mmJSON file of the N, C-alpha and C atoms, coordinates in Angstrom:
{"data_MODEL":{"atom_site":{
"group_PDB":["ATOM","ATOM","ATOM","ATOM","ATOM","ATOM","ATOM","ATOM","ATOM","ATOM","ATOM","ATOM","ATOM","ATOM","ATOM","ATOM","ATOM","ATOM","ATOM","ATOM","ATOM","ATOM","ATOM","ATOM","ATOM","ATOM","ATOM","ATOM","ATOM","ATOM","ATOM","ATOM","ATOM","ATOM","ATOM","ATOM","ATOM","ATOM","ATOM","ATOM","ATOM","ATOM","ATOM","ATOM","ATOM","ATOM","ATOM","ATOM","ATOM","ATOM","ATOM","ATOM","ATOM","ATOM","ATOM","ATOM","ATOM","ATOM","ATOM","ATOM","ATOM","ATOM","ATOM","ATOM","ATOM","ATOM","ATOM","ATOM","ATOM","ATOM","ATOM","ATOM","ATOM","ATOM","ATOM","ATOM","ATOM","ATOM","ATOM","ATOM","ATOM","ATOM","ATOM","ATOM","ATOM","ATOM","ATOM","ATOM","ATOM","ATOM","ATOM","ATOM","ATOM","ATOM","ATOM","ATOM","ATOM","ATOM","ATOM","ATOM","ATOM","ATOM","ATOM","ATOM","ATOM","ATOM","ATOM","ATOM","ATOM","ATOM","ATOM","ATOM","ATOM","ATOM","ATOM","ATOM","ATOM","ATOM","ATOM","ATOM","ATOM","ATOM","ATOM","ATOM","ATOM","ATOM","ATOM","ATOM","ATOM","ATOM","ATOM","ATOM","ATOM","ATOM","ATOM","ATOM","ATOM","ATOM","ATOM","ATOM","ATOM","ATOM","ATOM","ATOM","ATOM","ATOM","ATOM","ATOM","ATOM","ATOM","ATOM","ATOM","ATOM","ATOM","ATOM","ATOM","ATOM","ATOM","ATOM","ATOM","ATOM","ATOM","ATOM","ATOM","ATOM","ATOM","ATOM","ATOM","ATOM","ATOM","ATOM","ATOM","ATOM","ATOM","ATOM","ATOM","ATOM","ATOM","ATOM","ATOM","ATOM","ATOM","ATOM","ATOM","ATOM","ATOM","ATOM","ATOM","ATOM","ATOM","ATOM","ATOM","ATOM","ATOM","ATOM","ATOM","ATOM","ATOM","ATOM","ATOM","ATOM","ATOM","ATOM","ATOM","ATOM","ATOM","ATOM","ATOM","ATOM","ATOM","ATOM","ATOM","ATOM","ATOM","ATOM","ATOM","ATOM","ATOM","ATOM","ATOM","ATOM","ATOM","ATOM","ATOM","ATOM","ATOM","ATOM","ATOM","ATOM","ATOM","ATOM","ATOM","ATOM","ATOM","ATOM","ATOM","ATOM","ATOM","ATOM","ATOM"],
"id":[1,2,3,4,5,6,7,8,9,10,11,12,13,14,15,16,17,18,19,20,21,22,23,24,25,26,27,28,29,30,31,32,33,34,35,36,37,38,39,40,41,42,43,44,45,46,47,48,49,50,51,52,53,54,55,56,57,58,59,60,61,62,63,64,65,66,67,68,69,70,71,72,73,74,75,76,77,78,79,80,81,82,83,84,85,86,87,88,89,90,91,92,93,94,95,96,97,98,99,100,101,102,103,104,105,106,107,108,109,110,111,112,113,114,115,116,117,118,119,120,121,122,123,124,125,126,127,128,129,130,131,132,133,134,135,136,137,138,139,140,141,142,143,144,145,146,147,148,149,150,151,152,153,154,155,156,157,158,159,160,161,162,163,164,165,166,167,168,169,170,171,172,173,174,175,176,177,178,179,180,181,182,183,184,185,186,187,188,189,190,191,192,193,194,195,196,197,198,199,200,201,202,203,204,205,206,207,208,209,210,211,212,213,214,215,216,217,218,219,220,221,222,223,224,225,226,227,228,229,230,231,232,233,234,235,236,237,238,239,240],
"type_symbol":["N","C","C","N","C","C","N","C","C","N","C","C","N","C","C","N","C","C","N","C","C","N","C","C","N","C","C","N","C","C","N","C","C","N","C","C","N","C","C","N","C","C","N","C","C","N","C","C","N","C","C","N","C","C","N","C","C","N","C","C","N","C","C","N","C","C","N","C","C","N","C","C","N","C","C","N","C","C","N","C","C","N","C","C","N","C","C","N","C","C","N","C","C","N","C","C","N","C","C","N","C","C","N","C","C","N","C","C","N","C","C","N","C","C","N","C","C","N","C","C","N","C","C","N","C","C","N","C","C","N","C","C","N","C","C","N","C","C","N","C","C","N","C","C","N","C","C","N","C","C","N","C","C","N","C","C","N","C","C","N","C","C","N","C","C","N","C","C","N","C","C","N","C","C","N","C","C","N","C","C","N","C","C","N","C","C","N","C","C","N","C","C","N","C","C","N","C","C","N","C","C","N","C","C","N","C","C","N","C","C","N","C","C","N","C","C","N","C","C","N","C","C","N","C","C","N","C","C","N","C","C","N","C","C","N","C","C","N","C","C"],
"label_atom_id":["N","CA","C","N","CA","C","N","CA","C","N","CA","C","N","CA","C","N","CA","C","N","CA","C","N","CA","C","N","CA","C","N","CA","C","N","CA","C","N","CA","C","N","CA","C","N","CA","C","N","CA","C","N","CA","C","N","CA","C","N","CA","C","N","CA","C","N","CA","C","N","CA","C","N","CA","C","N","CA","C","N","CA","C","N","CA","C","N","CA","C","N","CA","C","N","CA","C","N","CA","C","N","CA","C","N","CA","C","N","CA","C","N","CA","C","N","CA","C","N","CA","C","N","CA","C","N","CA","C","N","CA","C","N","CA","C","N","CA","C","N","CA","C","N","CA","C","N","CA","C","N","CA","C","N","CA","C","N","CA","C","N","CA","C","N","CA","C","N","CA","C","N","CA","C","N","CA","C","N","CA","C","N","CA","C","N","CA","C","N","CA","C","N","CA","C","N","CA","C","N","CA","C","N","CA","C","N","CA","C","N","CA","C","N","CA","C","N","CA","C","N","CA","C","N","CA","C","N","CA","C","N","CA","C","N","CA","C","N","CA","C","N","CA","C","N","CA","C","N","CA","C","N","CA","C","N","CA","C","N","CA","C","N","CA","C","N","CA","C","N","CA","C","N","CA","C","N","CA","C"],
"label_alt_id":[null,null,null,null,null,null,null,null,null,null,null,null,null,null,null,null,null,null,null,null,null,null,null,null,null,null,null,null,null,null,null,null,null,null,null,null,null,null,null,null,null,null,null,null,null,null,null,null,null,null,null,null,null,null,null,null,null,null,null,null,null,null,null,null,null,null,null,null,null,null,null,null,null,null,null,null,null,null,null,null,null,null,null,null,null,null,null,null,null,null,null,null,null,null,null,null,null,null,null,null,null,null,null,null,null,null,null,null,null,null,null,null,null,null,null,null,null,null,null,null,null,null,null,null,null,null,null,null,null,null,null,null,null,null,null,null,null,null,null,null,null,null,null,null,null,null,null,null,null,null,null,null,null,null,null,null,null,null,null,null,null,null,null,null,null,null,null,null,null,null,null,null,null,null,null,null,null,null,null,null,null,null,null,null,null,null,null,null,null,null,null,null,null,null,null,null,null,null,null,null,null,null,null,null,null,null,null,null,null,null,null,null,null,null,null,null,null,null,null,null,null,null,null,null,null,null,null,null,null,null,null,null,null,null,null,null,null,null,null,null],
"label_comp_id":["MET","MET","MET","SER","SER","SER","ARG","ARG","ARG","LYS","LYS","LYS","GLY","GLY","GLY","ASN","ASN","ASN","CYS","CYS","CYS","TRP","TRP","TRP","ASP","ASP","ASP","ASN","ASN","ASN","ALA","ALA","ALA","PRO","PRO","PRO","MET","MET","MET","GLU","GLU","GLU","SER","SER","SER","PHE","PHE","PHE","TYR","TYR","TYR","ALA","ALA","ALA","THR","THR","THR","LEU","LEU","LEU","LYS","LYS","LYS","GLY","GLY","GLY","GLU","GLU","GLU","LEU","LEU","LEU","VAL","VAL","VAL","GLU","GLU","GLU","GLN","GLN","GLN","ARG","ARG","ARG","ASP","ASP","ASP","TYR","TYR","TYR","LEU","LEU","LEU","THR","THR","THR","HIS","HIS","HIS","ALA","ALA","ALA","GLU","GLU","GLU","ALA","ALA","ALA","ARG","ARG","ARG","ALA","ALA","ALA","ASP","ASP","ASP","ILE","ILE","ILE","PHE","PHE","PHE","GLN","GLN","GLN","PHE","PHE","PHE","LEU","LEU","LEU","GLU","GLU","GLU","GLY","GLY","GLY","TRP","TRP","TRP","TYR","TYR","TYR","ASN","ASN","ASN","ARG","ARG","ARG","ARG","ARG","ARG","ARG","ARG","ARG","LEU","LEU","LEU","HIS","HIS","HIS","SER","SER","SER","ALA","ALA","ALA","LEU","LEU","LEU","GLY","GLY","GLY","TYR","TYR","TYR","LEU","LEU","LEU","THR","THR","THR","PRO","PRO","PRO","GLU","GLU","GLU","GLN","GLN","GLN","LYS","LYS","LYS","VAL","VAL","VAL","ALA","ALA","ALA","ALA","ALA","ALA","PHE","PHE","PHE","TYR","TYR","TYR","ALA","ALA","ALA","ALA","ALA","ALA","ALA","ALA","ALA","SER","SER","SER","ALA","ALA","ALA","ALA","ALA","ALA","GLN","GLN","GLN","HIS","HIS","HIS","CYS","CYS","CYS","PRO","PRO","PRO"],
"label_asym_id":["A","A","A","A","A","A","A","A","A","A","A","A","A","A","A","A","A","A","A","A","A","A","A","A","A","A","A","A","A","A","A","A","A","A","A","A","A","A","A","A","A","A","A","A","A","A","A","A","A","A","A","A","A","A","A","A","A","A","A","A","A","A","A","A","A","A","A","A","A","A","A","A","A","A","A","A","A","A","A","A","A","A","A","A","A","A","A","A","A","A","A","A","A","A","A","A","A","A","A","A","A","A","A","A","A","A","A","A","A","A","A","A","A","A","A","A","A","A","A","A","A","A","A","A","A","A","A","A","A","A","A","A","A","A","A","A","A","A","A","A","A","A","A","A","A","A","A","A","A","A","A","A","A","A","A","A","A","A","A","A","A","A","A","A","A","A","A","A","A","A","A","A","A","A","A","A","A","A","A","A","A","A","A","A","A","A","A","A","A","A","A","A","A","A","A","A","A","A","A","A","A","A","A","A","A","A","A","A","A","A","A","A","A","A","A","A","A","A","A","A","A","A","A","A","A","A","A","A","A","A","A","A","A","A","A","A","A","A","A","A"],
"label_entity_id":["1","1","1","1","1","1","1","1","1","1","1","1","1","1","1","1","1","1","1","1","1","1","1","1","1","1","1","1","1","1","1","1","1","1","1","1","1","1","1","1","1","1","1","1","1","1","1","1","1","1","1","1","1","1","1","1","1","1","1","1","1","1","1","1","1","1","1","1","1","1","1","1","1","1","1","1","1","1","1","1","1","1","1","1","1","1","1","1","1","1","1","1","1","1","1","1","1","1","1","1","1","1","1","1","1","1","1","1","1","1","1","1","1","1","1","1","1","1","1","1","1","1","1","1","1","1","1","1","1","1","1","1","1","1","1","1","1","1","1","1","1","1","1","1","1","1","1","1","1","1","1","1","1","1","1","1","1","1","1","1","1","1","1","1","1","1","1","1","1","1","1","1","1","1","1","1","1","1","1","1","1","1","1","1","1","1","1","1","1","1","1","1","1","1","1","1","1","1","1","1","1","1","1","1","1","1","1","1","1","1","1","1","1","1","1","1","1","1","1","1","1","1","1","1","1","1","1","1","1","1","1","1","1","1","1","1","1","1","1","1"],
"label_seq_id":[1,1,1,2,2,2,3,3,3,4,4,4,5,5,5,6,6,6,7,7,7,8,8,8,9,9,9,10,10,10,11,11,11,12,12,12,13,13,13,14,14,14,15,15,15,16,16,16,17,17,17,18,18,18,19,19,19,20,20,20,21,21,21,22,22,22,23,23,23,24,24,24,25,25,25,26,26,26,27,27,27,28,28,28,29,29,29,30,30,30,31,31,31,32,32,32,33,33,33,34,34,34,35,35,35,36,36,36,37,37,37,38,38,38,39,39,39,40,40,40,41,41,41,42,42,42,43,43,43,44,44,44,45,45,45,46,46,46,47,47,47,48,48,48,49,49,49,50,50,50,51,51,51,52,52,52,53,53,53,54,54,54,55,55,55,56,56,56,57,57,57,58,58,58,59,59,59,60,60,60,61,61,61,62,62,62,63,63,63,64,64,64,65,65,65,66,66,66,67,67,67,68,68,68,69,69,69,70,70,70,71,71,71,72,72,72,73,73,73,74,74,74,75,75,75,76,76,76,77,77,77,78,78,78,79,79,79,80,80,80],
"pdbx_PDB_ins_code":[null,null,null,null,null,null,null,null,null,null,null,null,null,null,null,null,null,null,null,null,null,null,null,null,null,null,null,null,null,null,null,null,null,null,null,null,null,null,null,null,null,null,null,null,null,null,null,null,null,null,null,null,null,null,null,null,null,null,null,null,null,null,null,null,null,null,null,null,null,null,null,null,null,null,null,null,null,null,null,null,null,null,null,null,null,null,null,null,null,null,null,null,null,null,null,null,null,null,null,null,null,null,null,null,null,null,null,null,null,null,null,null,null,null,null,null,null,null,null,null,null,null,null,null,null,null,null,null,null,null,null,null,null,null,null,null,null,null,null,null,null,null,null,null,null,null,null,null,null,null,null,null,null,null,null,null,null,null,null,null,null,null,null,null,null,null,null,null,null,null,null,null,null,null,null,null,null,null,null,null,null,null,null,null,null,null,null,null,null,null,null,null,null,null,null,null,null,null,null,null,null,null,null,null,null,null,null,null,null,null,null,null,null,null,null,null,null,null,null,null,null,null,null,null,null,null,null,null,null,null,null,null,null,null,null,null,null,null,null,null],
"Cartn_x":[152.622,151.69,152.131,152.117,152.107,153.224,153.018,153.957,153.894,154.919,154.941,154.148,153.398,152.41,151.398,150.914,149.937,148.693,147.699,146.679,145.701,145.763,145.035,145.32,146.658,147.499,146.797,146.157,145.535,144.259,143.485,142.05,141.409,141.99,141.516,141.157,142.171,142.368,141.461,141.172,140.331,138.795,138.404,137.347,136.966,137.884,137.783,137.443,137.906,137.812,136.456,135.998,134.72,133.687,133.797,132.872,132.692,134.235,134.061,133.307,133.93,133.043,131.436,131.119,129.632,128.876,129.693,128.774,128.864,129.954,129.971,130.32,131.512,132.007,131.026,130.18,129.392,128.132,127.787,126.757,126.628,127.871,127.995,128.682,128.665,129.611,130.237,131.694,132.391,133.004,133.062,133.298,134.688,135.471,137.081,137.69,138.869,139.543,139.536,139.504,139.683,137.984,137.079,135.843,135.779,136.275,136.192,136.906,138.004,139.258,138.507,137.835,136.977,136.001,135.031,134.201,134.429,135.591,136.011,136.696,137.59,137.927,136.922,135.867,134.478,133.735,133.846,133.236,134.142,135.414,136.376,136.183,136.696,136.759,135.434,134.349,133.024,131.977,132.15,131.428,132.04,132.808,133.553,134.406,135.372,135.977,135.269,134.291,133.627,132.45,131.456,129.706,129.51,130.137,129.816,129.925,128.982,129.358,130.324,131.273,132.223,132.081,132.083,131.967,133.073,134.095,135.467,135.397,134.362,134.261,133.101,132.61,131.225,130.255,130.183,129.219,128.959,130.105,129.886,130.722,130.461,131.239,132.723,133.825,134.931,134.894,134.0,134.297,133.565,132.895,132.102,133.1,133.659,134.729,136.112,136.165,137.478,136.772,135.654,134.96,134.804,134.59,134.381,135.853,136.935,138.006,138.476,138.227,138.579,138.068,136.559,136.04,136.417,136.728,137.034,138.594,139.302,141.05,140.496,139.619,139.399,138.916,138.1,137.318,138.321,139.147,140.527,141.158,141.715,142.595,141.86,140.312,139.884,139.579,139.753,139.678,140.638,140.397,141.395,142.359],
"Cartn_y":[136.305,136.417,137.646,138.731,139.865,139.818,139.452,138.82,140.418,140.918,142.251,141.925,142.826,142.709,142.071,141.15,140.483,140.908,141.41,142.286,141.241,140.066,139.36,138.792,138.825,138.478,139.584,140.693,141.479,141.0,140.153,139.753,139.564,138.654,138.514,139.746,140.559,141.729,142.988,142.873,143.915,143.293,142.053,141.619,141.618,141.68,141.834,143.509,144.183,145.778,146.24,145.433,145.61,145.246,144.075,143.686,144.749,145.23,146.198,147.215,147.839,149.265,148.87,147.911,147.558,147.356,146.767,146.28,147.028,147.807,148.853,150.36,150.607,151.524,152.78,152.582,153.301,153.414,152.96,152.698,153.983,154.321,155.639,156.656,157.59,158.575,159.006,159.142,158.764,160.33,160.801,162.087,162.067,161.059,161.247,159.99,159.916,158.783,157.68,158.046,157.223,156.297,156.875,156.341,155.381,155.739,154.795,153.499,153.838,152.6,151.615,152.411,151.328,150.564,151.31,150.744,149.631,150.002,148.656,147.765,147.838,146.753,146.097,146.669,145.918,144.793,145.662,145.028,143.586,143.811,142.286,141.408,142.0,140.909,140.56,141.228,140.91,140.227,140.675,140.154,139.283,139.826,139.352,137.909,137.963,136.87,135.826,136.209,135.191,134.72,135.518,135.262,135.185,135.826,136.021,134.844,134.187,133.149,133.449,132.395,132.87,131.469,132.009,131.101,129.933,130.665,129.999,128.988,128.588,127.847,126.94,126.948,126.248,126.675,128.398,128.99,128.571,128.35,128.221,129.648,129.808,130.822,130.311,131.175,130.564,129.802,130.19,129.139,128.2,127.844,126.47,125.701,126.505,125.764,125.287,125.899,125.217,124.269,124.565,123.346,122.005,122.208,120.979,120.409,121.429,120.544,119.801,120.621,119.836,118.521,118.622,117.589,116.362,116.686,115.679,115.185,115.9,115.613,114.609,114.97,114.131,112.743,112.669,111.342,110.623,111.262,110.49,109.655,110.418,110.156,108.726,108.858,107.755,106.521,106.633,105.323,104.497,103.15,102.021,101.841],
"Cartn_z":[96.651,95.678,94.827,94.94,94.146,93.107,92.051,90.923,89.971,89.522,89.019,87.607,87.235,86.107,86.014,86.974,87.137,88.064,87.367,88.096,88.875,88.473,89.293,90.641,91.042,92.355,93.282,93.086,94.199,94.537,93.306,93.563,94.628,95.931,96.896,97.893,97.997,98.99,98.311,96.885,96.323,96.602,96.701,96.752,98.325,99.182,100.652,100.903,100.259,100.315,99.689,98.848,98.392,99.498,100.051,101.018,102.329,102.41,103.868,103.521,102.176,101.926,101.768,101.062,100.851,102.195,103.092,104.212,105.408,105.266,106.767,105.949,105.633,105.43,104.541,103.628,103.017,103.768,104.558,105.57,106.284,106.868,107.591,107.324,108.02,108.036,109.363,109.321,110.293,110.308,111.947,112.071,112.369,112.69,112.863,112.434,112.375,111.733,112.844,114.326,115.129,115.59,115.205,115.095,113.909,112.814,111.594,112.213,112.31,113.236,113.892,114.838,115.789,115.391,114.41,113.706,112.95,112.318,111.302,111.896,113.258,114.067,114.801,115.021,115.573,114.367,113.21,112.222,111.65,111.545,111.402,112.616,113.921,114.7,115.677,115.304,115.884,115.077,113.536,112.665,111.395,110.799,109.577,109.967,110.891,111.21,111.953,112.765,113.67,112.972,112.792,112.571,110.99,110.055,108.503,107.92,107.169,106.494,105.008,104.814,103.713,102.906,101.606,100.531,100.145,100.692,100.721,101.511,102.88,103.862,103.641,102.386,102.108,102.961,103.024,103.593,105.188,105.759,107.12,107.691,108.999,109.972,110.096,110.204,110.581,111.801,112.701,114.03,113.796,112.699,112.484,111.859,110.767,110.208,111.144,111.97,112.923,113.634,114.239,114.995,114.341,113.087,112.402,112.042,111.85,111.93,112.88,114.137,115.291,115.438,115.503,115.342,114.533,113.613,112.404,112.841,113.295,113.601,115.026,115.954,116.906,116.633,115.91,115.276,114.706,113.89,113.199,114.271,115.395,116.22,117.056,117.189,117.846,116.971,115.398,114.433,114.85,114.506,114.634,113.287],
"occupancy":[1.0,1.0,1.0,1.0,1.0,1.0,1.0,1.0,1.0,1.0,1.0,1.0,1.0,1.0,1.0,1.0,1.0,1.0,1.0,1.0,1.0,1.0,1.0,1.0,1.0,1.0,1.0,1.0,1.0,1.0,1.0,1.0,1.0,1.0,1.0,1.0,1.0,1.0,1.0,1.0,1.0,1.0,1.0,1.0,1.0,1.0,1.0,1.0,1.0,1.0,1.0,1.0,1.0,1.0,1.0,1.0,1.0,1.0,1.0,1.0,1.0,1.0,1.0,1.0,1.0,1.0,1.0,1.0,1.0,1.0,1.0,1.0,1.0,1.0,1.0,1.0,1.0,1.0,1.0,1.0,1.0,1.0,1.0,1.0,1.0,1.0,1.0,1.0,1.0,1.0,1.0,1.0,1.0,1.0,1.0,1.0,1.0,1.0,1.0,1.0,1.0,1.0,1.0,1.0,1.0,1.0,1.0,1.0,1.0,1.0,1.0,1.0,1.0,1.0,1.0,1.0,1.0,1.0,1.0,1.0,1.0,1.0,1.0,1.0,1.0,1.0,1.0,1.0,1.0,1.0,1.0,1.0,1.0,1.0,1.0,1.0,1.0,1.0,1.0,1.0,1.0,1.0,1.0,1.0,1.0,1.0,1.0,1.0,1.0,1.0,1.0,1.0,1.0,1.0,1.0,1.0,1.0,1.0,1.0,1.0,1.0,1.0,1.0,1.0,1.0,1.0,1.0,1.0,1.0,1.0,1.0,1.0,1.0,1.0,1.0,1.0,1.0,1.0,1.0,1.0,1.0,1.0,1.0,1.0,1.0,1.0,1.0,1.0,1.0,1.0,1.0,1.0,1.0,1.0,1.0,1.0,1.0,1.0,1.0,1.0,1.0,1.0,1.0,1.0,1.0,1.0,1.0,1.0,1.0,1.0,1.0,1.0,1.0,1.0,1.0,1.0,1.0,1.0,1.0,1.0,1.0,1.0,1.0,1.0,1.0,1.0,1.0,1.0,1.0,1.0,1.0,1.0,1.0,1.0,1.0,1.0,1.0,1.0,1.0,1.0],
"B_iso_or_equiv":[0.0,0.0,0.0,0.0,0.0,0.0,0.0,0.0,0.0,0.0,0.0,0.0,0.0,0.0,0.0,0.0,0.0,0.0,0.0,0.0,0.0,0.0,0.0,0.0,0.0,0.0,0.0,0.0,0.0,0.0,0.0,0.0,0.0,0.0,0.0,0.0,0.0,0.0,0.0,0.0,0.0,0.0,0.0,0.0,0.0,0.0,0.0,0.0,0.0,0.0,0.0,0.0,0.0,0.0,0.0,0.0,0.0,0.0,0.0,0.0,0.0,0.0,0.0,0.0,0.0,0.0,0.0,0.0,0.0,0.0,0.0,0.0,0.0,0.0,0.0,0.0,0.0,0.0,0.0,0.0,0.0,0.0,0.0,0.0,0.0,0.0,0.0,0.0,0.0,0.0,0.0,0.0,0.0,0.0,0.0,0.0,0.0,0.0,0.0,0.0,0.0,0.0,0.0,0.0,0.0,0.0,0.0,0.0,0.0,0.0,0.0,0.0,0.0,0.0,0.0,0.0,0.0,0.0,0.0,0.0,0.0,0.0,0.0,0.0,0.0,0.0,0.0,0.0,0.0,0.0,0.0,0.0,0.0,0.0,0.0,0.0,0.0,0.0,0.0,0.0,0.0,0.0,0.0,0.0,0.0,0.0,0.0,0.0,0.0,0.0,0.0,0.0,0.0,0.0,0.0,0.0,0.0,0.0,0.0,0.0,0.0,0.0,0.0,0.0,0.0,0.0,0.0,0.0,0.0,0.0,0.0,0.0,0.0,0.0,0.0,0.0,0.0,0.0,0.0,0.0,0.0,0.0,0.0,0.0,0.0,0.0,0.0,0.0,0.0,0.0,0.0,0.0,0.0,0.0,0.0,0.0,0.0,0.0,0.0,0.0,0.0,0.0,0.0,0.0,0.0,0.0,0.0,0.0,0.0,0.0,0.0,0.0,0.0,0.0,0.0,0.0,0.0,0.0,0.0,0.0,0.0,0.0,0.0,0.0,0.0,0.0,0.0,0.0,0.0,0.0,0.0,0.0,0.0,0.0,0.0,0.0,0.0,0.0,0.0,0.0],
"pdbx_formal_charge":[null,null,null,null,null,null,null,null,null,null,null,null,null,null,null,null,null,null,null,null,null,null,null,null,null,null,null,null,null,null,null,null,null,null,null,null,null,null,null,null,null,null,null,null,null,null,null,null,null,null,null,null,null,null,null,null,null,null,null,null,null,null,null,null,null,null,null,null,null,null,null,null,null,null,null,null,null,null,null,null,null,null,null,null,null,null,null,null,null,null,null,null,null,null,null,null,null,null,null,null,null,null,null,null,null,null,null,null,null,null,null,null,null,null,null,null,null,null,null,null,null,null,null,null,null,null,null,null,null,null,null,null,null,null,null,null,null,null,null,null,null,null,null,null,null,null,null,null,null,null,null,null,null,null,null,null,null,null,null,null,null,null,null,null,null,null,null,null,null,null,null,null,null,null,null,null,null,null,null,null,null,null,null,null,null,null,null,null,null,null,null,null,null,null,null,null,null,null,null,null,null,null,null,null,null,null,null,null,null,null,null,null,null,null,null,null,null,null,null,null,null,null,null,null,null,null,null,null,null,null,null,null,null,null,null,null,null,null,null,null],
"auth_seq_id":[1,1,1,2,2,2,3,3,3,4,4,4,5,5,5,6,6,6,7,7,7,8,8,8,9,9,9,10,10,10,11,11,11,12,12,12,13,13,13,14,14,14,15,15,15,16,16,16,17,17,17,18,18,18,19,19,19,20,20,20,21,21,21,22,22,22,23,23,23,24,24,24,25,25,25,26,26,26,27,27,27,28,28,28,29,29,29,30,30,30,31,31,31,32,32,32,33,33,33,34,34,34,35,35,35,36,36,36,37,37,37,38,38,38,39,39,39,40,40,40,41,41,41,42,42,42,43,43,43,44,44,44,45,45,45,46,46,46,47,47,47,48,48,48,49,49,49,50,50,50,51,51,51,52,52,52,53,53,53,54,54,54,55,55,55,56,56,56,57,57,57,58,58,58,59,59,59,60,60,60,61,61,61,62,62,62,63,63,63,64,64,64,65,65,65,66,66,66,67,67,67,68,68,68,69,69,69,70,70,70,71,71,71,72,72,72,73,73,73,74,74,74,75,75,75,76,76,76,77,77,77,78,78,78,79,79,79,80,80,80],
"auth_comp_id":["MET","MET","MET","SER","SER","SER","ARG","ARG","ARG","LYS","LYS","LYS","GLY","GLY","GLY","ASN","ASN","ASN","CYS","CYS","CYS","TRP","TRP","TRP","ASP","ASP","ASP","ASN","ASN","ASN","ALA","ALA","ALA","PRO","PRO","PRO","MET","MET","MET","GLU","GLU","GLU","SER","SER","SER","PHE","PHE","PHE","TYR","TYR","TYR","ALA","ALA","ALA","THR","THR","THR","LEU","LEU","LEU","LYS","LYS","LYS","GLY","GLY","GLY","GLU","GLU","GLU","LEU","LEU","LEU","VAL","VAL","VAL","GLU","GLU","GLU","GLN","GLN","GLN","ARG","ARG","ARG","ASP","ASP","ASP","TYR","TYR","TYR","LEU","LEU","LEU","THR","THR","THR","HIS","HIS","HIS","ALA","ALA","ALA","GLU","GLU","GLU","ALA","ALA","ALA","ARG","ARG","ARG","ALA","ALA","ALA","ASP","ASP","ASP","ILE","ILE","ILE","PHE","PHE","PHE","GLN","GLN","GLN","PHE","PHE","PHE","LEU","LEU","LEU","GLU","GLU","GLU","GLY","GLY","GLY","TRP","TRP","TRP","TYR","TYR","TYR","ASN","ASN","ASN","ARG","ARG","ARG","ARG","ARG","ARG","ARG","ARG","ARG","LEU","LEU","LEU","HIS","HIS","HIS","SER","SER","SER","ALA","ALA","ALA","LEU","LEU","LEU","GLY","GLY","GLY","TYR","TYR","TYR","LEU","LEU","LEU","THR","THR","THR","PRO","PRO","PRO","GLU","GLU","GLU","GLN","GLN","GLN","LYS","LYS","LYS","VAL","VAL","VAL","ALA","ALA","ALA","ALA","ALA","ALA","PHE","PHE","PHE","TYR","TYR","TYR","ALA","ALA","ALA","ALA","ALA","ALA","ALA","ALA","ALA","SER","SER","SER","ALA","ALA","ALA","ALA","ALA","ALA","GLN","GLN","GLN","HIS","HIS","HIS","CYS","CYS","CYS","PRO","PRO","PRO"],
"auth_asym_id":["A","A","A","A","A","A","A","A","A","A","A","A","A","A","A","A","A","A","A","A","A","A","A","A","A","A","A","A","A","A","A","A","A","A","A","A","A","A","A","A","A","A","A","A","A","A","A","A","A","A","A","A","A","A","A","A","A","A","A","A","A","A","A","A","A","A","A","A","A","A","A","A","A","A","A","A","A","A","A","A","A","A","A","A","A","A","A","A","A","A","A","A","A","A","A","A","A","A","A","A","A","A","A","A","A","A","A","A","A","A","A","A","A","A","A","A","A","A","A","A","A","A","A","A","A","A","A","A","A","A","A","A","A","A","A","A","A","A","A","A","A","A","A","A","A","A","A","A","A","A","A","A","A","A","A","A","A","A","A","A","A","A","A","A","A","A","A","A","A","A","A","A","A","A","A","A","A","A","A","A","A","A","A","A","A","A","A","A","A","A","A","A","A","A","A","A","A","A","A","A","A","A","A","A","A","A","A","A","A","A","A","A","A","A","A","A","A","A","A","A","A","A","A","A","A","A","A","A","A","A","A","A","A","A","A","A","A","A","A","A"],
"auth_atom_id":["N","CA","C","N","CA","C","N","CA","C","N","CA","C","N","CA","C","N","CA","C","N","CA","C","N","CA","C","N","CA","C","N","CA","C","N","CA","C","N","CA","C","N","CA","C","N","CA","C","N","CA","C","N","CA","C","N","CA","C","N","CA","C","N","CA","C","N","CA","C","N","CA","C","N","CA","C","N","CA","C","N","CA","C","N","CA","C","N","CA","C","N","CA","C","N","CA","C","N","CA","C","N","CA","C","N","CA","C","N","CA","C","N","CA","C","N","CA","C","N","CA","C","N","CA","C","N","CA","C","N","CA","C","N","CA","C","N","CA","C","N","CA","C","N","CA","C","N","CA","C","N","CA","C","N","CA","C","N","CA","C","N","CA","C","N","CA","C","N","CA","C","N","CA","C","N","CA","C","N","CA","C","N","CA","C","N","CA","C","N","CA","C","N","CA","C","N","CA","C","N","CA","C","N","CA","C","N","CA","C","N","CA","C","N","CA","C","N","CA","C","N","CA","C","N","CA","C","N","CA","C","N","CA","C","N","CA","C","N","CA","C","N","CA","C","N","CA","C","N","CA","C","N","CA","C","N","CA","C","N","CA","C","N","CA","C","N","CA","C","N","CA","C","N","CA","C","N","CA","C"],
"pdbx_PDB_model_num":[1,1,1,1,1,1,1,1,1,1,1,1,1,1,1,1,1,1,1,1,1,1,1,1,1,1,1,1,1,1,1,1,1,1,1,1,1,1,1,1,1,1,1,1,1,1,1,1,1,1,1,1,1,1,1,1,1,1,1,1,1,1,1,1,1,1,1,1,1,1,1,1,1,1,1,1,1,1,1,1,1,1,1,1,1,1,1,1,1,1,1,1,1,1,1,1,1,1,1,1,1,1,1,1,1,1,1,1,1,1,1,1,1,1,1,1,1,1,1,1,1,1,1,1,1,1,1,1,1,1,1,1,1,1,1,1,1,1,1,1,1,1,1,1,1,1,1,1,1,1,1,1,1,1,1,1,1,1,1,1,1,1,1,1,1,1,1,1,1,1,1,1,1,1,1,1,1,1,1,1,1,1,1,1,1,1,1,1,1,1,1,1,1,1,1,1,1,1,1,1,1,1,1,1,1,1,1,1,1,1,1,1,1,1,1,1,1,1,1,1,1,1,1,1,1,1,1,1,1,1,1,1,1,1,1,1,1,1,1,1]
}}}
C-alpha cells in the first residue's frame, strides 16, 4: 500500500486511529503508559475486533461475518 507521494494510501489507518481516539482515548485520562496500553488492548480485543459493527462487513460484527462465511461454505459443500 504506501506508495510514495500518495496520501490516500494511509486513509484506512487514519480512519482507525480516529475511531480509537474518539471511542476510547479521548474519554479517559491515563496515569501511566502501561494503563493506556492495557486499556487499548482491551478495547481492541474485547470490543473492536469482536463485537463492534463494521460498515465494511455490512454492519455485522467480525464474529457474525466469520460465522456467516463458515455457514455458507458448509452449505456449499452439501449442495449437489
